[in-house]
All heavy atoms as TSV, in Angstrom:
chain	resi	resn	atom	element	x	y	z
A	1	MET	N	N	-42.977	-29.513	-25.392
A	1	MET	CA	C	-42.774	-28.189	-25.929
A	1	MET	C	C	-41.349	-27.767	-25.620
A	1	MET	O	O	-40.936	-27.739	-24.476
A	1	MET	CB	C	-43.761	-27.216	-25.277
A	1	MET	CG	C	-43.483	-25.779	-25.652
A	1	MET	SD	S	-44.647	-24.599	-24.910
A	1	MET	CE	C	-44.115	-24.596	-23.207
A	2	ALA	N	N	-40.601	-27.427	-26.618
A	2	ALA	CA	C	-39.242	-26.931	-26.427
A	2	ALA	C	C	-39.268	-25.407	-26.396
A	2	ALA	O	O	-39.953	-24.780	-27.192
A	2	ALA	CB	C	-38.344	-27.412	-27.557
A	3	ILE	N	N	-38.555	-24.861	-25.452
A	3	ILE	CA	C	-38.450	-23.402	-25.352
A	3	ILE	C	C	-37.022	-23.047	-25.734
A	3	ILE	O	O	-36.089	-23.351	-25.007
A	3	ILE	CB	C	-38.774	-22.906	-23.932
A	3	ILE	CG1	C	-40.186	-23.314	-23.558
A	3	ILE	CG2	C	-38.596	-21.395	-23.833
A	3	ILE	CD1	C	-40.554	-23.007	-22.121
A	4	SER	N	N	-36.850	-22.431	-26.902
A	4	SER	CA	C	-35.507	-22.172	-27.394
A	4	SER	C	C	-34.933	-20.862	-26.878
A	4	SER	O	O	-33.734	-20.684	-26.855
A	4	SER	CB	C	-35.510	-22.165	-28.924
A	4	SER	OG	O	-36.406	-21.177	-29.388
A	5	ASP	N	N	-35.764	-19.928	-26.458
A	5	ASP	CA	C	-35.285	-18.639	-25.968
A	5	ASP	C	C	-35.160	-18.704	-24.450
A	5	ASP	O	O	-36.145	-18.653	-23.727
A	5	ASP	CB	C	-36.250	-17.532	-26.382
A	5	ASP	CG	C	-35.819	-16.157	-25.895
A	5	ASP	OD1	O	-34.655	-16.023	-25.458
A	5	ASP	OD2	O	-36.633	-15.232	-25.953
A	6	ALA	N	N	-33.913	-18.829	-23.959
A	6	ALA	CA	C	-33.689	-18.977	-22.518
A	6	ALA	C	C	-33.971	-17.693	-21.749
A	6	ALA	O	O	-34.090	-17.723	-20.536
A	6	ALA	CB	C	-32.257	-19.425	-22.258
A	7	THR	N	N	-34.123	-16.569	-22.440
A	7	THR	CA	C	-34.331	-15.290	-21.769
A	7	THR	C	C	-35.562	-15.317	-20.890
A	7	THR	O	O	-35.537	-14.901	-19.737
A	7	THR	CB	C	-34.464	-14.154	-22.806
A	7	THR	OG1	O	-33.340	-14.198	-23.665
A	7	THR	CG2	C	-34.553	-12.810	-22.132
A	8	ASN	N	N	-36.670	-15.798	-21.411
A	8	ASN	CA	C	-37.894	-15.811	-20.617
A	8	ASN	C	C	-38.421	-17.221	-20.388
A	8	ASN	O	O	-39.583	-17.402	-20.048
A	8	ASN	CB	C	-38.964	-14.933	-21.265
A	8	ASN	CG	C	-39.402	-15.450	-22.610
A	8	ASN	OD1	O	-38.796	-16.358	-23.160
A	8	ASN	ND2	N	-40.465	-14.881	-23.133
A	9	ALA	N	N	-37.584	-18.233	-20.551
A	9	ALA	CA	C	-38.011	-19.619	-20.381
A	9	ALA	C	C	-38.506	-19.896	-18.971
A	9	ALA	O	O	-39.498	-20.604	-18.776
A	9	ALA	CB	C	-36.875	-20.568	-20.744
A	10	THR	N	N	-37.843	-19.337	-17.958
A	10	THR	CA	C	-38.256	-19.549	-16.574
A	10	THR	C	C	-39.648	-18.985	-16.339
A	10	THR	O	O	-40.496	-19.637	-15.741
A	10	THR	CB	C	-37.242	-18.907	-15.607
A	10	THR	OG1	O	-35.967	-19.522	-15.818
A	10	THR	CG2	C	-37.645	-19.098	-14.165
A	11	GLU	N	N	-39.892	-17.772	-16.834
A	11	GLU	CA	C	-41.209	-17.155	-16.653
A	11	GLU	C	C	-42.288	-17.943	-17.383
A	11	GLU	O	O	-43.384	-18.133	-16.864
A	11	GLU	CB	C	-41.192	-15.701	-17.142
A	11	GLU	CG	C	-40.359	-14.774	-16.283
A	11	GLU	CD	C	-38.874	-14.796	-16.620
A	11	GLU	OE1	O	-38.478	-15.434	-17.626
A	11	GLU	OE2	O	-38.101	-14.192	-15.864
A	12	LEU	N	N	-41.984	-18.445	-18.581
A	12	LEU	CA	C	-42.950	-19.244	-19.333
A	12	LEU	C	C	-43.259	-20.558	-18.619
A	12	LEU	O	O	-44.411	-20.988	-18.569
A	12	LEU	CB	C	-42.430	-19.514	-20.745
A	12	LEU	CG	C	-42.383	-18.323	-21.693
A	12	LEU	CD1	C	-41.674	-18.705	-22.992
A	12	LEU	CD2	C	-43.786	-17.821	-21.992
A	13	ALA	N	N	-42.231	-21.185	-18.066
A	13	ALA	CA	C	-42.432	-22.450	-17.351
A	13	ALA	C	C	-43.264	-22.239	-16.092
A	13	ALA	O	O	-44.164	-23.035	-15.784
A	13	ALA	CB	C	-41.078	-23.066	-17.002
A	14	GLU	N	N	-42.985	-21.164	-15.351
A	14	GLU	CA	C	-43.779	-20.868	-14.152
A	14	GLU	C	C	-45.230	-20.573	-14.519
A	14	GLU	O	O	-46.155	-21.049	-13.854
A	14	GLU	CB	C	-43.183	-19.683	-13.396
A	14	GLU	CG	C	-41.915	-20.021	-12.664
A	14	GLU	CD	C	-41.327	-18.831	-11.914
A	14	GLU	OE1	O	-41.910	-17.731	-11.935
A	14	GLU	OE2	O	-40.264	-19.016	-11.300
A	15	ALA	N	N	-45.442	-19.821	-15.566
A	15	ALA	CA	C	-46.809	-19.503	-16.003
A	15	ALA	C	C	-47.547	-20.762	-16.427
A	15	ALA	O	O	-48.731	-20.935	-16.108
A	15	ALA	CB	C	-46.776	-18.488	-17.138
A	16	ALA	N	N	-46.868	-21.668	-17.123
A	16	ALA	CA	C	-47.503	-22.918	-17.549
A	16	ALA	C	C	-47.898	-23.765	-16.349
A	16	ALA	O	O	-48.989	-24.360	-16.324
A	16	ALA	CB	C	-46.557	-23.693	-18.464
A	17	ALA	N	N	-47.035	-23.826	-15.334
A	17	ALA	CA	C	-47.355	-24.596	-14.124
A	17	ALA	C	C	-48.550	-23.998	-13.402
A	17	ALA	O	O	-49.456	-24.714	-12.968
A	17	ALA	CB	C	-46.136	-24.641	-13.198
A	18	LYS	N	N	-48.571	-22.685	-13.269
A	18	LYS	CA	C	-49.691	-22.019	-12.594
A	18	LYS	C	C	-50.991	-22.222	-13.361
A	18	LYS	O	O	-52.048	-22.467	-12.763
A	18	LYS	CB	C	-49.401	-20.530	-12.431
A	18	LYS	CG	C	-48.313	-20.233	-11.428
A	18	LYS	CD	C	-48.009	-18.742	-11.394
A	18	LYS	CE	C	-46.811	-18.430	-10.549
A	18	LYS	NZ	N	-46.473	-17.000	-10.573
A	19	ASN	N	N	-50.943	-22.143	-14.689
A	19	ASN	CA	C	-52.144	-22.337	-15.502
A	19	ASN	C	C	-52.657	-23.772	-15.423
A	19	ASN	O	O	-53.863	-24.010	-15.432
A	19	ASN	CB	C	-51.873	-21.954	-16.956
A	19	ASN	CG	C	-51.734	-20.463	-17.138
A	19	ASN	OD1	O	-52.213	-19.670	-16.340
A	19	ASN	ND2	N	-51.029	-20.068	-18.189
A	20	ALA	N	N	-51.746	-24.737	-15.331
A	20	ALA	CA	C	-52.148	-26.139	-15.236
A	20	ALA	C	C	-52.798	-26.450	-13.895
A	20	ALA	O	O	-53.597	-27.385	-13.785
A	20	ALA	CB	C	-50.940	-27.040	-15.445
A	21	ALA	N	N	-52.478	-25.661	-12.876
A	21	ALA	CA	C	-53.003	-25.896	-11.528
A	21	ALA	C	C	-53.967	-24.786	-11.118
A	21	ALA	O	O	-54.037	-24.409	-9.953
A	21	ALA	CB	C	-51.847	-25.989	-10.544
A	22	ASN	N	N	-54.716	-24.277	-12.069
A	22	ASN	CA	C	-55.558	-23.105	-11.795
A	22	ASN	C	C	-56.714	-23.355	-10.833
A	22	ASN	O	O	-57.314	-22.415	-10.347
A	22	ASN	CB	C	-56.070	-22.500	-13.098
A	22	ASN	CG	C	-56.986	-23.434	-13.850
A	22	ASN	OD1	O	-57.182	-24.569	-13.458
A	22	ASN	ND2	N	-57.513	-22.955	-14.956
A	23	SER	N	N	-57.023	-24.602	-10.534
A	23	SER	CA	C	-58.135	-24.872	-9.614
A	23	SER	C	C	-57.695	-24.980	-8.152
A	23	SER	O	O	-58.532	-25.162	-7.266
A	23	SER	CB	C	-58.872	-26.143	-10.032
A	23	SER	OG	O	-58.005	-27.255	-9.921
A	24	LEU	N	N	-56.400	-24.865	-7.885
A	24	LEU	CA	C	-55.928	-24.952	-6.500
A	24	LEU	C	C	-56.381	-23.733	-5.700
A	24	LEU	O	O	-56.432	-22.620	-6.202
A	24	LEU	CB	C	-54.397	-25.031	-6.449
A	24	LEU	CG	C	-53.758	-26.302	-6.986
A	24	LEU	CD1	C	-52.242	-26.193	-6.904
A	24	LEU	CD2	C	-54.233	-27.519	-6.220
A	25	ASN	N	N	-56.712	-23.979	-4.441
A	25	ASN	CA	C	-57.101	-22.896	-3.546
A	25	ASN	C	C	-56.458	-23.168	-2.191
A	25	ASN	O	O	-56.871	-24.103	-1.512
A	25	ASN	CB	C	-58.611	-22.826	-3.422
A	25	ASN	CG	C	-59.071	-21.623	-2.641
A	25	ASN	OD1	O	-58.275	-20.765	-2.285
A	25	ASN	ND2	N	-60.353	-21.573	-2.361
A	26	PRO	N	N	-55.444	-22.413	-1.765
A	26	PRO	CA	C	-54.913	-21.214	-2.404
A	26	PRO	C	C	-54.141	-21.559	-3.677
A	26	PRO	O	O	-53.664	-22.674	-3.856
A	26	PRO	CB	C	-53.985	-20.599	-1.360
A	26	PRO	CG	C	-53.582	-21.736	-0.492
A	26	PRO	CD	C	-54.749	-22.694	-0.507
A	27	ALA	N	N	-54.019	-20.573	-4.539
A	27	ALA	CA	C	-53.388	-20.760	-5.839
A	27	ALA	C	C	-51.899	-21.061	-5.701
A	27	ALA	O	O	-51.261	-20.677	-4.721
A	27	ALA	CB	C	-53.584	-19.512	-6.690
A	28	LEU	N	N	-51.374	-21.736	-6.705
A	28	LEU	CA	C	-49.944	-21.976	-6.798
A	28	LEU	C	C	-49.259	-20.644	-7.055
A	28	LEU	O	O	-49.725	-19.843	-7.854
A	28	LEU	CB	C	-49.689	-22.930	-7.971
A	28	LEU	CG	C	-48.349	-23.637	-8.062
A	28	LEU	CD1	C	-48.157	-24.567	-6.871
A	28	LEU	CD2	C	-48.284	-24.428	-9.349
A	29	ASN	N	N	-48.173	-20.382	-6.340
A	29	ASN	CA	C	-47.474	-19.112	-6.554
A	29	ASN	C	C	-45.995	-19.373	-6.844
A	29	ASN	O	O	-45.527	-20.508	-6.794
A	29	ASN	CB	C	-47.661	-18.165	-5.360
A	29	ASN	CG	C	-47.159	-18.765	-4.075
A	29	ASN	OD1	O	-46.046	-19.268	-4.020
A	29	ASN	ND2	N	-47.958	-18.717	-3.023
A	30	THR	N	N	-45.278	-18.326	-7.130
A	30	THR	CA	C	-43.875	-18.436	-7.517
A	30	THR	C	C	-43.033	-19.108	-6.438
A	30	THR	O	O	-42.081	-19.828	-6.753
A	30	THR	CB	C	-43.311	-17.036	-7.841
A	30	THR	OG1	O	-44.135	-16.458	-8.859
A	30	THR	CG2	C	-41.893	-17.099	-8.350
A	31	GLU	N	N	-43.375	-18.908	-5.176
A	31	GLU	CA	C	-42.613	-19.532	-4.092
A	31	GLU	C	C	-42.752	-21.048	-4.090
A	31	GLU	O	O	-41.928	-21.746	-3.503
A	31	GLU	CB	C	-43.050	-18.971	-2.734
A	31	GLU	CG	C	-42.633	-17.527	-2.509
A	31	GLU	CD	C	-43.533	-16.529	-3.243
A	31	GLU	OE1	O	-44.752	-16.765	-3.350
A	31	GLU	OE2	O	-42.992	-15.527	-3.730
A	32	ASN	N	N	-43.806	-21.581	-4.718
A	32	ASN	CA	C	-44.011	-23.022	-4.789
A	32	ASN	C	C	-43.195	-23.681	-5.904
A	32	ASN	O	O	-43.132	-24.901	-5.981
A	32	ASN	CB	C	-45.485	-23.356	-5.059
A	32	ASN	CG	C	-46.410	-22.885	-3.982
A	32	ASN	OD1	O	-47.183	-21.964	-4.194
A	32	ASN	ND2	N	-46.342	-23.503	-2.819
A	33	ILE	N	N	-42.598	-22.885	-6.774
A	33	ILE	CA	C	-41.943	-23.399	-7.972
A	33	ILE	C	C	-40.443	-23.130	-7.908
A	33	ILE	O	O	-40.016	-22.008	-7.705
A	33	ILE	CB	C	-42.531	-22.741	-9.233
A	33	ILE	CG1	C	-44.044	-22.974	-9.290
A	33	ILE	CG2	C	-41.848	-23.258	-10.484
A	33	ILE	CD1	C	-44.757	-22.145	-10.334
A	34	GLU	N	N	-39.655	-24.196	-8.105
A	34	GLU	CA	C	-38.203	-24.054	-8.158
A	34	GLU	C	C	-37.714	-24.610	-9.487
A	34	GLU	O	O	-38.022	-25.750	-9.845
A	34	GLU	CB	C	-37.537	-24.823	-7.009
A	34	GLU	CG	C	-36.030	-24.763	-7.054
A	34	GLU	CD	C	-35.370	-25.651	-6.004
A	34	GLU	OE1	O	-36.030	-26.573	-5.501
A	34	GLU	OE2	O	-34.201	-25.424	-5.715
A	35	ILE	N	N	-36.964	-23.805	-10.219
A	35	ILE	CA	C	-36.397	-24.236	-11.491
A	35	ILE	C	C	-34.886	-24.206	-11.350
A	35	ILE	O	O	-34.290	-23.176	-11.056
A	35	ILE	CB	C	-36.877	-23.342	-12.643
A	35	ILE	CG1	C	-38.399	-23.433	-12.753
A	35	ILE	CG2	C	-36.197	-23.745	-13.949
A	35	ILE	CD1	C	-39.016	-22.534	-13.776
A	36	VAL	N	N	-34.262	-25.385	-11.555
A	36	VAL	CA	C	-32.822	-25.527	-11.398
A	36	VAL	C	C	-32.190	-25.700	-12.779
A	36	VAL	O	O	-32.687	-26.475	-13.598
A	36	VAL	CB	C	-32.479	-26.739	-10.506
A	36	VAL	CG1	C	-30.980	-26.915	-10.376
A	36	VAL	CG2	C	-33.118	-26.577	-9.144
A	37	ALA	N	N	-31.113	-24.999	-13.006
A	37	ALA	CA	C	-30.352	-25.059	-14.257
A	37	ALA	C	C	-31.215	-24.699	-15.454
A	37	ALA	O	O	-31.452	-25.512	-16.328
A	37	ALA	CB	C	-29.708	-26.430	-14.437
A	38	PRO	N	N	-31.726	-23.460	-15.495
A	38	PRO	CA	C	-32.486	-23.070	-16.670
A	38	PRO	C	C	-31.647	-23.270	-17.931
A	38	PRO	O	O	-30.431	-23.204	-17.885
A	38	PRO	CB	C	-32.799	-21.590	-16.455
A	38	PRO	CG	C	-32.288	-21.224	-15.130
A	38	PRO	CD	C	-31.551	-22.389	-14.557
A	39	CYS	N	N	-32.286	-23.533	-19.023
A	39	CYS	CA	C	-31.613	-23.905	-20.270
A	39	CYS	C	C	-30.584	-22.872	-20.717
A	39	CYS	O	O	-30.924	-21.747	-21.051
A	39	CYS	CB	C	-32.643	-24.101	-21.371
A	39	CYS	SG	S	-33.713	-25.502	-21.066
A	40	SER	N	N	-29.339	-23.295	-20.700
A	40	SER	CA	C	-28.269	-22.441	-21.196
A	40	SER	C	C	-27.807	-22.913	-22.572
A	40	SER	O	O	-27.264	-22.137	-23.339
A	40	SER	CB	C	-27.105	-22.421	-20.215
A	40	SER	OG	O	-26.675	-23.742	-19.971
A	41	ASP	N	N	-28.011	-24.201	-22.855
A	41	ASP	CA	C	-27.715	-24.728	-24.180
A	41	ASP	C	C	-28.614	-25.940	-24.417
A	41	ASP	O	O	-29.113	-26.548	-23.475
A	41	ASP	CB	C	-26.233	-25.085	-24.319
A	41	ASP	CG	C	-25.844	-26.281	-23.488
A	41	ASP	OD1	O	-26.111	-27.421	-23.905
A	41	ASP	OD2	O	-25.256	-26.072	-22.399
A	42	PRO	N	N	-28.851	-26.300	-25.675
A	42	PRO	CA	C	-29.786	-27.390	-25.994
A	42	PRO	C	C	-29.400	-28.757	-25.435
A	42	PRO	O	O	-30.250	-29.623	-25.290
A	42	PRO	CB	C	-29.793	-27.425	-27.522
A	42	PRO	CG	C	-29.337	-26.073	-27.935
A	42	PRO	CD	C	-28.381	-25.613	-26.870
A	43	ALA	N	N	-28.129	-28.963	-25.099
A	43	ALA	CA	C	-27.695	-30.270	-24.590
A	43	ALA	C	C	-27.909	-30.423	-23.090
A	43	ALA	O	O	-27.785	-31.517	-22.554
A	43	ALA	CB	C	-26.225	-30.482	-24.917
A	44	SER	N	N	-28.260	-29.363	-22.388
A	44	SER	CA	C	-28.422	-29.438	-20.936
A	44	SER	C	C	-29.848	-29.850	-20.565
A	44	SER	O	O	-30.709	-30.002	-21.417
A	44	SER	CB	C	-28.072	-28.092	-20.295
A	44	SER	OG	O	-28.949	-27.088	-20.747
A	45	GLN	N	N	-30.067	-30.046	-19.272
A	45	GLN	CA	C	-31.383	-30.407	-18.750
A	45	GLN	C	C	-31.840	-29.354	-17.758
A	45	GLN	O	O	-31.031	-28.706	-17.099
A	45	GLN	CB	C	-31.350	-31.762	-18.052
A	45	GLN	CG	C	-31.167	-32.928	-18.970
A	45	GLN	CD	C	-31.240	-34.240	-18.212
A	45	GLN	OE1	O	-30.834	-34.326	-17.057
A	45	GLN	NE2	N	-31.753	-35.265	-18.858
A	46	VAL	N	N	-33.142	-29.227	-17.626
A	46	VAL	CA	C	-33.728	-28.330	-16.647
A	46	VAL	C	C	-34.612	-29.165	-15.727
A	46	VAL	O	O	-35.259	-30.113	-16.166
A	46	VAL	CB	C	-34.517	-27.184	-17.321
A	46	VAL	CG1	C	-35.680	-27.711	-18.128
A	46	VAL	CG2	C	-34.975	-26.159	-16.310
A	47	THR	N	N	-34.608	-28.840	-14.442
A	47	THR	CA	C	-35.427	-29.536	-13.457
A	47	THR	C	C	-36.387	-28.539	-12.815
A	47	THR	O	O	-35.980	-27.461	-12.398
A	47	THR	CB	C	-34.553	-30.157	-12.355
A	47	THR	OG1	O	-33.638	-31.066	-12.966
A	47	THR	CG2	C	-35.393	-30.894	-11.326
A	48	MET	N	N	-37.662	-28.908	-12.762
A	48	MET	CA	C	-38.666	-28.082	-12.098
A	48	MET	C	C	-39.259	-28.889	-10.948
A	48	MET	O	O	-39.664	-30.033	-11.131
A	48	MET	CB	C	-39.780	-27.674	-13.054
A	48	MET	CG	C	-40.907	-26.901	-12.378
A	48	MET	SD	S	-42.309	-26.582	-13.461
A	48	MET	CE	C	-41.769	-25.057	-14.224
A	49	THR	N	N	-39.279	-28.279	-9.767
A	49	THR	CA	C	-39.880	-28.905	-8.598
A	49	THR	C	C	-40.979	-27.989	-8.076
A	49	THR	O	O	-40.762	-26.791	-7.913
A	49	THR	CB	C	-38.836	-29.135	-7.494
A	49	THR	OG1	O	-37.753	-29.912	-8.030
A	49	THR	CG2	C	-39.436	-29.857	-6.298
A	50	ILE	N	N	-42.142	-28.562	-7.846
A	50	ILE	CA	C	-43.278	-27.804	-7.320
A	50	ILE	C	C	-43.670	-28.414	-5.979
A	50	ILE	O	O	-43.846	-29.629	-5.871
A	50	ILE	CB	C	-44.474	-27.833	-8.284
A	50	ILE	CG1	C	-44.079	-27.183	-9.612
A	50	ILE	CG2	C	-45.690	-27.151	-7.674
A	50	ILE	CD1	C	-45.128	-27.274	-10.681
A	51	THR	N	N	-43.778	-27.574	-4.968
A	51	THR	CA	C	-44.244	-28.018	-3.657
A	51	THR	C	C	-45.551	-27.295	-3.341
A	51	THR	O	O	-45.749	-26.141	-3.727
A	51	THR	CB	C	-43.218	-27.708	-2.558
A	51	THR	OG1	O	-42.938	-26.313	-2.569
A	51	THR	CG2	C	-41.928	-28.476	-2.773
A	52	TYR	N	N	-46.434	-28.010	-2.658
A	52	TYR	CA	C	-47.746	-27.432	-2.335
A	52	TYR	C	C	-48.283	-28.121	-1.093
A	52	TYR	O	O	-48.110	-29.328	-0.918
A	52	TYR	CB	C	-48.712	-27.634	-3.509
A	52	TYR	CG	C	-50.031	-26.943	-3.328
A	52	TYR	CD1	C	-50.141	-25.579	-3.549
A	52	TYR	CD2	C	-51.161	-27.642	-2.940
A	52	TYR	CE1	C	-51.359	-24.925	-3.390
A	52	TYR	CE2	C	-52.378	-26.999	-2.779
A	52	TYR	CZ	C	-52.467	-25.642	-3.011
A	52	TYR	OH	O	-53.671	-24.993	-2.851
A	53	THR	N	N	-48.925	-27.374	-0.245
A	53	THR	CA	C	-49.587	-27.940	0.924
A	53	THR	C	C	-51.083	-27.953	0.662
A	53	THR	O	O	-51.697	-26.911	0.456
A	53	THR	CB	C	-49.271	-27.126	2.188
A	53	THR	OG1	O	-47.851	-27.135	2.384
A	53	THR	CG2	C	-49.949	-27.724	3.406
A	54	LEU	N	N	-51.644	-29.154	0.640
A	54	LEU	CA	C	-53.059	-29.338	0.350
A	54	LEU	C	C	-53.847	-29.443	1.645
A	54	LEU	O	O	-53.546	-30.274	2.503
A	54	LEU	CB	C	-53.263	-30.610	-0.480
A	54	LEU	CG	C	-54.697	-30.984	-0.803
A	54	LEU	CD1	C	-55.299	-29.969	-1.777
A	54	LEU	CD2	C	-54.755	-32.382	-1.391
A	55	ASN	N	N	-54.817	-28.593	1.789
A	55	ASN	CA	C	-55.739	-28.662	2.921
A	55	ASN	C	C	-57.057	-29.225	2.430
A	55	ASN	O	O	-57.529	-28.855	1.354
A	55	ASN	CB	C	-55.968	-27.257	3.502
A	55	ASN	CG	C	-54.701	-26.698	4.106
A	55	ASN	OD1	O	-54.104	-27.302	4.965
A	55	ASN	ND2	N	-54.283	-25.547	3.619
A	56	THR	N	N	-57.659	-30.113	3.211
A	56	THR	CA	C	-58.937	-30.694	2.802
A	56	THR	C	C	-60.073	-29.700	3.058
A	56	THR	O	O	-59.953	-28.777	3.868
A	56	THR	CB	C	-59.221	-31.996	3.566
A	56	THR	OG1	O	-59.274	-31.707	4.960
A	56	THR	CG2	C	-58.143	-33.033	3.303
A	57	ILE	N	N	-61.167	-29.904	2.369
A	57	ILE	CA	C	-62.321	-29.016	2.518
A	57	ILE	C	C	-62.881	-29.099	3.934
A	57	ILE	O	O	-63.214	-28.088	4.544
A	57	ILE	CB	C	-63.411	-29.374	1.481
A	57	ILE	CG1	C	-62.894	-29.075	0.068
A	57	ILE	CG2	C	-64.700	-28.615	1.750
A	57	ILE	CD1	C	-63.811	-29.546	-1.027
A	58	THR	N	N	-62.942	-30.307	4.473
A	58	THR	CA	C	-63.541	-30.486	5.801
A	58	THR	C	C	-62.576	-30.181	6.942
A	58	THR	O	O	-63.003	-29.910	8.052
A	58	THR	CB	C	-64.033	-31.932	5.976
A	58	THR	OG1	O	-62.911	-32.820	5.861
A	58	THR	CG2	C	-65.088	-32.288	4.948
A	59	GLY	N	N	-61.273	-30.267	6.659
A	59	GLY	CA	C	-60.285	-30.041	7.701
A	59	GLY	C	C	-60.084	-31.236	8.606
A	59	GLY	O	O	-59.330	-31.163	9.575
A	60	ILE	N	N	-60.764	-32.345	8.326
A	60	ILE	CA	C	-60.642	-33.543	9.171
A	60	ILE	C	C	-59.263	-34.175	9.010
A	60	ILE	O	O	-58.658	-34.624	9.968
A	60	ILE	CB	C	-61.751	-34.562	8.829
A	60	ILE	CG1	C	-63.112	-33.979	9.212
A	60	ILE	CG2	C	-61.503	-35.899	9.508
A	60	ILE	CD1	C	-64.286	-34.824	8.775
A	61	ALA	N	N	-58.743	-34.195	7.794
A	61	ALA	CA	C	-57.431	-34.783	7.529
A	61	ALA	C	C	-56.507	-33.709	6.965
A	61	ALA	O	O	-56.959	-32.700	6.452
A	61	ALA	CB	C	-57.570	-35.925	6.529
A	62	GLY	N	N	-55.231	-33.979	7.107
A	62	GLY	CA	C	-54.256	-33.064	6.507
A	62	GLY	C	C	-53.783	-32.024	7.498
A	62	GLY	O	O	-54.067	-32.116	8.682
A	63	PRO	N	N	-53.072	-31.060	7.053
A	63	PRO	CA	C	-52.701	-30.772	5.669
A	63	PRO	C	C	-51.673	-31.770	5.136
A	63	PRO	O	O	-50.952	-32.407	5.890
A	63	PRO	CB	C	-52.113	-29.368	5.736
A	63	PRO	CG	C	-51.613	-29.225	7.127
A	63	PRO	CD	C	-52.524	-30.079	7.980
A	64	PHE	N	N	-51.643	-31.896	3.811
A	64	PHE	CA	C	-50.755	-32.822	3.134
A	64	PHE	C	C	-49.723	-32.049	2.330
A	64	PHE	O	O	-50.076	-31.248	1.473
A	64	PHE	CB	C	-51.543	-33.743	2.201
A	64	PHE	CG	C	-52.597	-34.541	2.899
A	64	PHE	CD1	C	-53.931	-34.153	2.856
A	64	PHE	CD2	C	-52.257	-35.671	3.607
A	64	PHE	CE1	C	-54.900	-34.889	3.497
A	64	PHE	CE2	C	-53.234	-36.405	4.266
A	64	PHE	CZ	C	-54.561	-36.022	4.200
A	65	SER	N	N	-48.453	-32.298	2.602
A	65	SER	CA	C	-47.373	-31.680	1.845
A	65	SER	C	C	-47.105	-32.528	0.599
A	65	SER	O	O	-46.886	-33.731	0.703
A	65	SER	CB	C	-46.115	-31.593	2.698
A	65	SER	OG	O	-45.072	-31.010	1.972
A	66	MET	N	N	-47.159	-31.904	-0.569
A	66	MET	CA	C	-46.996	-32.623	-1.830
A	66	MET	C	C	-45.834	-32.010	-2.618
A	66	MET	O	O	-45.607	-30.805	-2.577
A	66	MET	CB	C	-48.277	-32.534	-2.648
A	66	MET	CG	C	-49.465	-33.107	-1.922
A	66	MET	SD	S	-51.104	-32.853	-2.647
A	66	MET	CE	C	-50.851	-32.657	-4.340
A	67	THR	N	N	-45.096	-32.878	-3.327
A	67	THR	CA	C	-43.981	-32.433	-4.147
A	67	THR	C	C	-44.051	-33.146	-5.497
A	67	THR	O	O	-44.251	-34.357	-5.554
A	67	THR	CB	C	-42.623	-32.754	-3.495
A	67	THR	OG1	O	-42.573	-32.109	-2.225
A	67	THR	CG2	C	-41.468	-32.282	-4.348
A	68	GLY	N	N	-43.889	-32.379	-6.577
A	68	GLY	CA	C	-43.806	-32.935	-7.921
A	68	GLY	C	C	-42.521	-32.471	-8.561
A	68	GLY	O	O	-42.111	-31.323	-8.392
A	69	LYS	N	N	-41.857	-33.362	-9.299
A	69	LYS	CA	C	-40.575	-33.005	-9.904
A	69	LYS	C	C	-40.544	-33.516	-11.330
A	69	LYS	O	O	-40.962	-34.630	-11.611
A	69	LYS	CB	C	-39.440	-33.646	-9.097
A	69	LYS	CG	C	-38.060	-33.268	-9.548
A	69	LYS	CD	C	-37.030	-33.867	-8.601
A	69	LYS	CE	C	-35.640	-33.369	-8.919
A	69	LYS	NZ	N	-34.664	-33.910	-7.946
A	70	GLY	N	N	-40.068	-32.668	-12.232
A	70	GLY	CA	C	-39.940	-33.050	-13.632
A	70	GLY	C	C	-38.606	-32.598	-14.189
A	70	GLY	O	O	-38.061	-31.588	-13.784
A	71	VAL	N	N	-38.084	-33.390	-15.127
A	71	VAL	CA	C	-36.818	-33.068	-15.777
A	71	VAL	C	C	-37.039	-33.161	-17.275
A	71	VAL	O	O	-37.711	-34.066	-17.759
A	71	VAL	CB	C	-35.700	-34.065	-15.361
A	71	VAL	CG1	C	-34.394	-33.761	-16.079
A	71	VAL	CG2	C	-35.503	-34.045	-13.866
A	72	MET	N	N	-36.468	-32.205	-18.013
A	72	MET	CA	C	-36.622	-32.210	-19.465
A	72	MET	C	C	-35.335	-31.727	-20.116
A	72	MET	O	O	-34.659	-30.827	-19.605
A	72	MET	CB	C	-37.776	-31.303	-19.880
A	72	MET	CG	C	-38.058	-31.321	-21.349
A	72	MET	SD	S	-39.548	-30.389	-21.693
A	72	MET	CE	C	-39.616	-30.586	-23.443
A	73	SER	N	N	-35.043	-32.314	-21.240
A	73	SER	CA	C	-33.905	-31.863	-22.028
A	73	SER	C	C	-34.233	-30.496	-22.625
A	73	SER	O	O	-35.345	-30.259	-23.090
A	73	SER	CB	C	-33.643	-32.865	-23.147
A	73	SER	OG	O	-32.680	-32.368	-24.028
A	74	CYS	N	N	-33.304	-29.579	-22.570
A	74	CYS	CA	C	-33.547	-28.242	-23.077
A	74	CYS	C	C	-33.747	-28.211	-24.586
A	74	CYS	O	O	-34.410	-27.321	-25.107
A	74	CYS	CB	C	-32.401	-27.318	-22.685
A	74	CYS	SG	S	-32.327	-27.016	-20.912
A	75	GLY	N	N	-33.211	-29.185	-25.274
A	75	GLY	CA	C	-33.357	-29.230	-26.720
A	75	GLY	C	C	-34.690	-29.773	-27.186
A	75	GLY	O	O	-34.977	-29.808	-28.370
A	76	GLY	N	N	-35.556	-30.164	-26.236
A	76	GLY	CA	C	-36.883	-30.650	-26.625
A	76	GLY	C	C	-37.102	-32.100	-26.429
A	76	GLY	O	O	-36.450	-32.867	-25.916
């Protein structure tokens, strides 16, 4: 999905990440999401990094620190 309007692209990307991870408990929040170089022109790239600490249900193992990173061309 290409987002051509850079005005609210960051908010849309954060909302999409939160919606994709809606089963996390505690929920993913804005502090877990870092967006570097939001799209200023179609030739640039944007990087999104999400960090989350996963606690197990039983508490026997963990917590586990997890990081996901994605890069996409702003032009789509």
